[in-house]
C-alpha positions in Angstrom: -3.1 -6.9 -13.0 -3.1 -6.0 -9.3 -0.9 -3.8 -7.1 -0.2 -5.1 -3.6 1.0 -2.7 -0.9 2.4 -3.9 2.4 3.6 -1.2 4.8 3.1 -3.3 8.0 6.4 -5.1 8.1 9.2 -4.0 10.4 12.0 -4.6 7.9 10.7 -3.0 4.7 7.7 -1.7 2.8 6.9 -3.9 -0.1 5.1 -3.1 -3.4 4.3 -6.0 -5.7 2.6 -6.2 -9.1 0.8 -9.5 -9.8 -1.1 -11.0 -12.6 -3.0 -14.4 -12.2 -1.2 -15.0 -8.8 2.2 -14.6 -10.4 4.6 -11.9 -9.2 5.5 -9.7 -12.2 7.5 -7.1 -10.4 8.4 -6.3 -6.8 10.3 -3.7 -4.9 11.0 -3.0 -1.2 12.5 -0.2 0.7 13.4 0.5 4.3 10.4 2.1 6.1 12.3 5.2 7.0 12.8 6.0 3.3 9.4 5.1 2.0 7.0 7.1 4.1 7.2 10.2 1.8 7.8 8.2 -1.4 5.3 5.4 -1.5 3.5 6.7 -4.6 6.8 7.4 -6.3 7.8 3.8 -5.6 4.6 2.5 -7.2 5.1 4.7 -10.2 8.7 3.7 -10.6 7.8 0.0 -10.4 5.1 0.4 -13.1 7.4 2.5 -15.3 10.5 0.3 -15.1 8.4 -2.7 -16.1 6.4 -0.9 -18.8 3.1 -1.4 -17.0 0.2 1.1 -17.3 -1.7 2.2 -14.2 -5.0 2.0 -16.2 -4.5 -1.7 -16.6 -4.7 -2.3 -12.9 -7.9 -4.3 -12.1 -7.6 -4.6 -8.3 -5.6 -3.3 -5.3 -4.5 -5.4 -2.4 -3.2 -3.9 0.8 -2.2 -5.3 4.2 -4.5 -3.4 6.5 -2.5 -4.3 9.6 -2.0 -4.6 12.4 1.3 -2.8 11.9 3.8 -1.6 14.4 3.8 1.9 13.2 0.6 3.9 13.1 1.7 6.3 10.4 3.0 3.7 8.0 -0.1 1.5 8.4 -2.4 4.5 7.8 -0.3 5.7 4.8 -0.3 2.3 3.0 -4.1 1.9 3.5 -4.8 5.5 2.5 -2.8 5.3 -0.7 -4.4 1.9 -1.6 -7.9 3.4 -1.0 -7.1 6.4 -3.1 -5.7 4.3 -6.0 -8.7 2.0 -5.8 -11.1 4.9 -5.8 -9.3 6.8 -8.6 -9.1 3.7 -10.8 -12.6 2.5 -9.8 -11.3 -1.0 -8.9 -11.9 -3.0 -5.7 -9.5 -3.1 -2.8 -9.2 -6.4 -1.0 -12.4 -7.4 -2.8 -14.3 -4.5 -1.2 -15.1 -0.9 -1.9 -12.6 0.4 0.7 -10.3 -0.8 3.4 -10.0 0.3 7.0 -6.6 0.2 8.8 -6.1 -2.1 11.8 -3.7 -0.6 14.4 -1.6 -2.6 16.9 -2.9 -0.5 19.8 -5.2 2.3 20.7 -3.8 5.8 19.8 -1.7 7.4 22.5 -2.8 11.0 22.3 -1.8 13.3 25.1 -4.3 15.5 26.9 -4.5 19.1 25.8 -2.7 21.5 28.1 
C-alpha cells in the first residue's frame, strides 16, 4: 500500500492511498485549510478506510514545483518524515528534495 501526497496544486491538496496502481481512498481539501492539518488528513483517511499505517510500503510525493513555497515544503517534509519513520522508500529513493517555482524572496536584514 502506498500513500501519495500532492500539495503542489492550486485548487486543493490531495492525499491518495493506492495499492497495485488502484486508488483505494482519496481526499482533498482547499490549501488554506490543510497547511496545519496534513497529518490529520492522512490519519483520517487511513482510519476511515480501516487501513493501518504499518502496512504502508512506499510513499509518493509531488516534489514540485508548486506555486506556494510553504505548501510544497510541508508536503515533501511530511512525506520524508513518514518514509523515514516507516523505513520505506519515497519516490523510489531514500528521501525527496522539494522543487520550488522560484528562488526565495528573502528581504535584507535591517
